[in-house]
N, C-alpha and C positions, 0 to 999 in steps of 0.2 A: 799538563795544562788541559783546558777544556776540550774534552773529547766529544765531538758532535755525534751525529747518529752512529751509534755503536750497537752491535748485535745485542738484543735483549734489553733494550732500554725500556723499562717499564714505566709508562706514563699514561695519562689519559687526556683525551682531547675534548675540548668543549668550547662554547662561545664564552670565553672568559677573558676579561680585560685584566691580564696579569701584569703586575709591575715587575719589569725585568730586573733580574739580579745578576746573573752571570751563569754561563754554562758550567756545570760541574762535570763538565764532561769528564751456541748453545749447542748447537750440537747436532744429522740428517737421515733417516732411512728406517721407518718404523716397520717392524715385522709383525703385523697382525695382533696388536694389543687389543684385548676385549674392551669394548666401549660400554659405559653404563647405559647409553642410549641406543646401543646396538647399531651404530653407524659403521660403515666400512672404514678400516684404518689403512688406507693406501692412497697415496697421492698419484693419480694417473694423468694429471694435467701436464702437458709438455711445457718446458721452459719457454716463456714468451717475452724475453727481453729483460732489461735491468732498469732499476731506478736511475742508474747512471746513463741509461740509453736515451733518456729524454723523450721529447715529443717530436713528431715529424715536422711540425710547423715552426720549430725554433730556428733562429737565424744562426749564421756562422761567420767567422772571419772578423776583420776589423770593423765591419758595419753590422755587428751582431744585433744591435738594438733595433734594426730596421723592420724586423718581421717576427716579433715575438708572438706566440700563440695567445689567443684571447684570454684563456683561463689564467695563465701566468701573469699577463698584463693586468687583469682585474685584481688579482691578489696583491701585486706590487702597489697598485693604486690604493687599495684598501689599507694595506700595511703602512704606507707613507702617511695617509690621512690619519691613521691611528697613532702616529708619532715616530715610527721608524724613519731614520734618515739614511738614505742611500746616496752615495756620492754621484753627482751628475756625470762623472767620468766612468760610471759602471752601469751595465745593463744586463738583463737576462738574455742568455743566448748560448752559443757553442763556439769554441775557438776555431773549429775547422769542421768541414762536412763530415757527418757521421759521429761526431763526438757527443758525449752526453750533455744535456742542458745544464747550465750552471750560471755563474756570474762571470762577465767578461769585461775587461777594460776597453772602453771606447776611446780613451785618450791615454797618453803617457801618465803614469802615476809615480810620484817621487816616494822614496823610502820614508816611512814614518807618517805618510799622509793618511788621514782617516778615510776609510772606504765605506764603513757602515757603522751606525750607532743605534743601539737599542736602549732607549731610555727606560726608566723604571715604570713608566706609565703605559708601556706597550702591552699588547695582548699576547699571551701564550696560553696554550691549552694543556691542562694536566688532568690526572685521574680524579682529583677533587671536583673539577669542573664537570667531568662526565657524571659523577655521582650526584651532582647538584642540578643536572639538566632537567628542565621541565618542558621545553618546547618539543622534544622528541619522545618524551616519556621514559627516557633511559634511567634517570635517577630513581623513579618509582619502581621500575622493573628490577633494578639491582636490589633495592631495599626489600621488595617482595620476595625475591629469590632467597636472599640471605636470611630472611626472617622465617623461612620454612624450617622444619625440624632437620637437623643434620642427617638423620637416618634416611631422609627422603630425597636428599640432594647431594651434589658433589661438593667440591672445595669452594671456599669463599672466592669472590671475584678479586683477582689481583689487579694492581695498578695497570699492568700491561694489557690485561684482558679488558678492563674497563675502557681504556683508551681505544683499543681495537673495536670494541662495540660502538663507541662514539663515532669512529671513522665509518664503520659499516652503515650506521643509521644516517649519518650526514650524507653519505653517498647516495642513499635512497631518497633523501629529502633535503637537497642542498639549499633550497630557498627558505627553509624554516629557521635557519641559524647562520650567524656569521661564520661559523666553522665550515659551512658548506663551501664558501669561497676557497678556503684552504684545501679541502678535500678534492674539489673539482680540478685544482691545479696539480694534483699528484699524478705521477706517471701511471698510465692505465695498466701496465704490464707488470708481471712479477719479476723479481731479480733473477738473473741467470745463475742461480745458486744450486748446489747439489741437493739442497732441501726440497726444491720444487721440480727436480727432474723426474721424468717417468722412469719406470723400472728398467727398461731396456737401455736408456741413455746412461743411467747411473751405473749399471753393470758394465757397460763398455768402458767407462772412465775409471771405475773403482780400483782396478789393479795398479794404476799409476798414481793414485792418491796416497799421501801419507796416511798411515794407519790411524793417527789421532783424528784426522779429518773425517774418515769413515765413521769412527765412533762418535765424534761430535755431531755428525749429520744424523745418526740414529737417535741420539738424545734430543736434538732439536726437533725432529719430526715427532717424537713422543710428546715433547712439550706442546707442540702445535695441536695435536689431537686432544690432549687433556684440556687445553685452553678452549678448544672448539666445543667440547662437551659442556663446559660451564657456560660459554657464551650462548650456545643454542638453547640451553635451559633458561637463561635470562630472557631471551627473546620470547619465550612462552608467556612471560609476565608483562610484555609490552603490548598493549591493546592494538589490534588491527595489523600487526606485523606478520607477514608470512615467515615460514621457517628459515632460519639462517643456514645456508648451505656451506659446505666446506670450501668451495672455490671462492665464495664471497668473503668468508672469514679469513682465509689465508692471505688474501690480498690486503685486507685491513691490518692483519697481524704483522705481515711483512713491512707494511708502511711504517708502523710504529717502531718496530725493531731497527729499521734502517735509518730512521730520521730523528728520533727523539733525542733531545739534549737534556742532560741532568743539570738542573738549576737548584740553588738553595732558595726556596720559596718561603716568604714571610706572609702570614695571613693575619687579617685583622682590619679594624677601622671600617671605612666606607665599603671597601671591597668585600669584607666579610659579610656586611649586611646585604650586599647584592647576591651573595651566595654562590657565585660562579667565577670568582676572580681571585687570583693569587698575586702577591708581590714578589718580585725577584730582587734579591738583596745585593747583588754585585759580586758574589764570590763564586768560583767555579772549581771543579776538580775533575780528575780523569774519571772516565766511566768505570764504575765499580763492577758492573755486570761482566765486563770482559775478564776480570780477574777474580771471578766469584769462587773458583775451585782451585785450591793449591794444597799440596801436601806439606807435611811438617818439615820436609827436607828441602823445600824450594827456598830460593834465596830471598833476602829481604826485598830485593827489587821487584819480585813477582808478587809480593804480598802487600807492599805499601801503596797508599793512595796519595796522589799529589794534591795538595791544597794550596790555594792562593792566599798568601799572607796579607794581601792588601784589602781584604773584606772589611767594610766599615763596621765598627764595633756596635753601633746601634742596630744595624740590620742583622748581625750575627746572633744577637740575643734572641731573635724570634724566628730564625730561619731553619728550614729543614730541607734536605735534598729530595727533589722530586723530578720525575721525568716529564719533560714538556715538549710539545710540538710548537716550534717558533717560526711563524711565516717569514719567508724570504731568507732568513739566516740559514735554514736547512737546505737551501738551494746550492750552497757552496759545496763543491766536490772535494774529495780527499786528495791530499798530496803526500806521498811517502817521503821520508828523510833518507838521504843517500848514505850508503855504507862507505866510509872513507877508504877502505881497502880495495875498492873496486872502481876502476876507471869508467866502466860502463854505467855503474850505479851513479857515480858523480855526474856524469854527462846527462843522464836521464832524469835525475831527481834534484832539481835546484832547491827543493823544500817548499813548504807552504808559502803562498803569496802573502798571507796576512797572519797576524797573531792577535789574540784577544786579550783584553785587559779591562779590569773594572773601571768605571767612571765614578769615583766617590761623590762627585758633586751631584750626580743624578741617580746614584745607586743603580746604574745601568752598565752596559758593556760597549766598548769600542773595539772595532776590528781595524787595525792599521797595517799599512803595507810593510812587509818585512824586508823588502828590497825594492829596487826600481822595477816597475812593471811597464812593459811596452804596450802600446795600443794593440789590441787583439789578443793579448795574453789572458789566460783564464785566471780568475781570482779564486784561488783554492785555500782551503783551511786544512786542518788535520783532525782526523777522527781519533787520533792517538798515534804517536810516533812509533810505539812498540807493537802495533797491531800486526799480526803475522799474515802471510798469504792465505793460510787456511781460514783465518777469521774473516778476512776481507771477502774471500770467495763465498763462504757460507752465509754471511750476514748482509753483504752488499752486492754480491753477484759479480765480482770481478777479481782477477788475479793480475797484479801489476806486470807490465812488460817494459823492461826486463824485471825478473822476479827477485833479484838480489838487492835488498835495501836494508835499512837499519832494523826493521821489524822482523826479519826472517827468524823463525823459531820453530822448533819441533818438540812436541811433548811425547813422552813415552813412559812405559811402566816396566819395572822389574819386580818379579815375585820376591818377597822377602826371603823365602826359603832358598831361592837360587843364589841370592847374594850371600846368605849365611853359609851355604855349602862352599862357595868360592872362598870365603874368609877362613873356613876351617882348613882348607888346603894351604892357604897363604900363611896361616898362623899355626901350622901343624906342630911346631916345636914348642909351643906354649905348654907350661905345666898347668895344672888345674887352677891354681890361685891366679896366675896371669890371665888365663882364659876368662875367669869370672870378672876380672877387672876390665879386660878388653870388651867383654860383652856389655858391661855396665856403661862404658863410654859409647858403645854403639847405640845403646838405647837413647843416650843423650843426643845422638845424631838423628834420631827419629827412625832408625832402621827397623826397630820392632817395638811393640808395646805389649809385653807379656809378663807373666808372673815369675816369681823366683824359681819355680820348678823348671821352666823353660830355660832360664839362665843356667841352671845346673846341668840341664841336658846339653846345652851348647858346650859347656866346659868338658863334660864327659865325652861328647862326640869329638871335640878337638883332641882330647887326650887319646881317644881311640884311633884317630887319623894318624897321630904321631906313632902309635904302636904298630898300626898297619904298615906304615912306611918302613919301620925297622924290620918287621916280620917278612915283608916282601923281599927285602934284601937277602933273607935267609931261605927264600923259596916257599914261604908259607902264604896262604891266602885266607882272607876273611870276608864275610858278607858285608855289603855296604849297610850303613845305618839307614833305616827307613825314613821316609818323608814325614814331617810333622803335620798334624791336622791344623785347620784354621789358618792357612796361609793368607797373607795379605799382599797386595801389590803396592809398591812405592812409586810415586810419580815424579819424574824429573823433566826439566826443560833444557834443551840446548839452544842457545841464542847466538846468532851471528855476532862476532866481535866481543863476546863475553866469556869469561872463564867458567868452567863447570864446577862452581864452588860447592854446590850441594853434594854432588857425587864425589868430589875430591875430599870433602870432609869425612865421609864414610871410608873412602879408600885410605886416607891418611891414618885413621885409627886402625884399620885392618892391617896395614903394611908396616907400621912403625915397630921398632925393636922392643923386646920385652921390658928392658929397663926404661924406655920412654913411656911405655904403658903404665908402669908402676908410678913414675914421677907425675905423669898426667893425672892418673886416678887420684893420687894423694892431693894434688892441687885442686881438682874439680870437686871432690866429695868431702874433703876435710876443710874446715873453716880456716882460712889463713890467719896469721897473727893479726892482732889488733893494729889497724893502720895508724901511722903517726898523725900528728895534727895537720890540718889543712895547709898545704903549701910546703910541707916538710917530707922529704923522702917519697916513697911510692904509695899510690892509693891501693885499696884492697883489690880493685879490678886489675891494676897493673901487676900486683903480686900474683893474682890468679893467672894472668896471661903468661907470666914467666914459666909456668909449669908446662906449657905447650911448646916444646922445643924438639924439632925433628932434625936428624942429621941429613946431610945431602943424599945419602944412599936411601934412607927411608922416604924422602921426598920423591926420589927417582922411581922407586918401586911403586909408590902410590900413584904417581902420574902414569906409569905404564899400565897399572891395573885399570885406571880410568880408560886409557886408550883401548885396552882389551875389551872392556865392557861395552864401550861405544861401538867398536867394530862388530861386536856380536849383534847389537840391536839396530844398527844403521840400515841394513837392507830392508828390514820390515818397516821400520819407523818412517823412512823417507819415501816409500813407494817403489814399485818395481817397473820393469820394462814391459809394456803391453804385449810386445811381440812374443814374450816368454810365456804368455798365458793362453789357454785354449778358450775361445769364446763360443765354442760349439758351432762353428761355422756361420755365425751370425754377425761377423764383423763387417758392417756396411757403413762405416764412417764416411766413406767417399760419397755415398748417396744420401746421407743424413746430415744436414748442416748442424742440427742440434748435437748429435754425437761427436761430430768433428770439433765443434766449439768446446764441448765438455772435455774431450781428450786433450785439446790444446791447453786449456786452463789447468787440467790435472798435471800435464807435463811441466808447465811453468811452476806450479806449486812444488812438484818434486825437485825441480832444479834449485829452487830457493832453499828447500829443506836440506838437500845435499851440500849446498854451499855452507850452511851452518856447521855441519859435521866436518867438512873439508878444512874449514878455517882452523879447527883445533888440532889437526894432524901434526903440523910442525911444532905447535906449542907443547905437545906431549911426546916429542922425541927425546931420546936419552940426553943428548947434548944440551938441549934447551932446558930440560928439567935440572940438570946439574949446574948450569950457569945461572938460572933464574927460577928456582923452584920455591922461593919463599912464599908464593901465593898458596901453595899447598898447605903450609903451616898456618897461614892466616885462615884458610878455609876450615881447618881442623879446629882452630880456636873459636871461630864463629859457630861451629857446630856443637861443641861440647861446653862452652862457657856461656853464661847469661850476660846480657847487656853489651854484647859485642856485635857491631853491625859492619859488614864489609862495605868499602866505598863503592 
């Protein structure tokens, strides 16, 4: 469902009267990449707070409406005059001292009661509005930059960069555009994200971070610098504007990434003639940016986008997904969904206070109370129930406390060669024909993407392994087969409360008996008999599914192989204990609040990551696999057969 501000939401802001349609709702630590403009590529700015940190002047407690800061109050007044409807039982504030600014219930709110309505006539700011801007000169600047020969400039201006440029210019000249009211109400500090840590703070916390977070932080910082190069070049085409500095741009860029909502926007009619307005059509989806990279072996859950089926037909014909900044709506903070298997998680996370739904009559969006809300309770939404701790910390600047919730997940990689070497040992008894068939099935699982010669090499290597085993019994020794060139890494994700289907699909093919390999290969690669008439007998898909049948022992072996692989990768993937690392005598977290906060967040992220692995341990025990290992067979079927999706 509509994922609000999510990392990497590319959108652009502008003074645009957008017709609301519905929310459809990277990566930190660059190491000296050369810049086309010769600018330094290292962020040395210390973390200065979080978007969720709010502003010092915001109120707290049951009377949170009493003392809202002037910028936020001005934005709310403008937005309501523009058509947004905020319940009189809700105000901008904080639920308790020190909490981030958000929306707070000033009276009890019944379940199902409308808290906020965004009609189609309300203003939202997107990249098209930024490109159409005339008051700040941004539209002409982008056009001039992109019209220059490609050999003399960098990449085109992305939606995200256009929107960040609009934020930066509106911050400089807030009185020139309605968008200035929005920008002035934004938190003045950067999120407390690994992306914006200084080098010393990052290094102090990195040993405890899950490895995927360290890599994602590297990538995100690279994205930031590349975007800055383009943005700074665009500023050269905006008359009278001083150079765009890194610190100024990264604040604007972080604001876009942490706040933008993906709407399906329809353009045309009077709004089109005004040149700076978009219509929102009432349909929304989960943020696609958070799921932008997935390997062929990841599960369908990690690849699919959730779409709202209630989108009006008339709006859908003209709509396209765009990243938008939506006043007041993006003040709602994120609420995690509890993991049912944890008492602490259930107690800490009652879930989002509101849910969003299209309003067909207005082509807009309603946010209604998902449960009874007491006076003083924060009105939260969800940026995405499946967002991990790593994602929330990197893009929003916080790790939930406690860190065990429904979104806990860890991504890690295995070199394909390492998996193949393990499978050679597991399937050492295969003859050459069976090895070729097993490898063909592994290709269907996404393990490798190689030519026929490599497949033959695998079969030969497997036969060699079998020969070595027999020879070693006779006291003979042989050299190991050398590594293959061109190795690739396969990416997997372990998610709390979910079975490791992608890895189990590969393991099932690797560990099944030779006869099961032959039957499976025949069913997968040979066209099944012509199916009977509709409604009579089995369908072609059902006939194909019948070929995947693993005995209990094959399921057990596959599950134990998954457990073995996860045990090998867990210590690196989830993060280590800081005490085990040598910080060169510079461990001064006690005297550095920034380092202490970073280490505490990293420790929570590590705890959530370890919980995801720990949940699988009893599932992969021998007894559990023998009693209920059918999911292994289902995972194999989903991996090797087309048109099968796991529930």
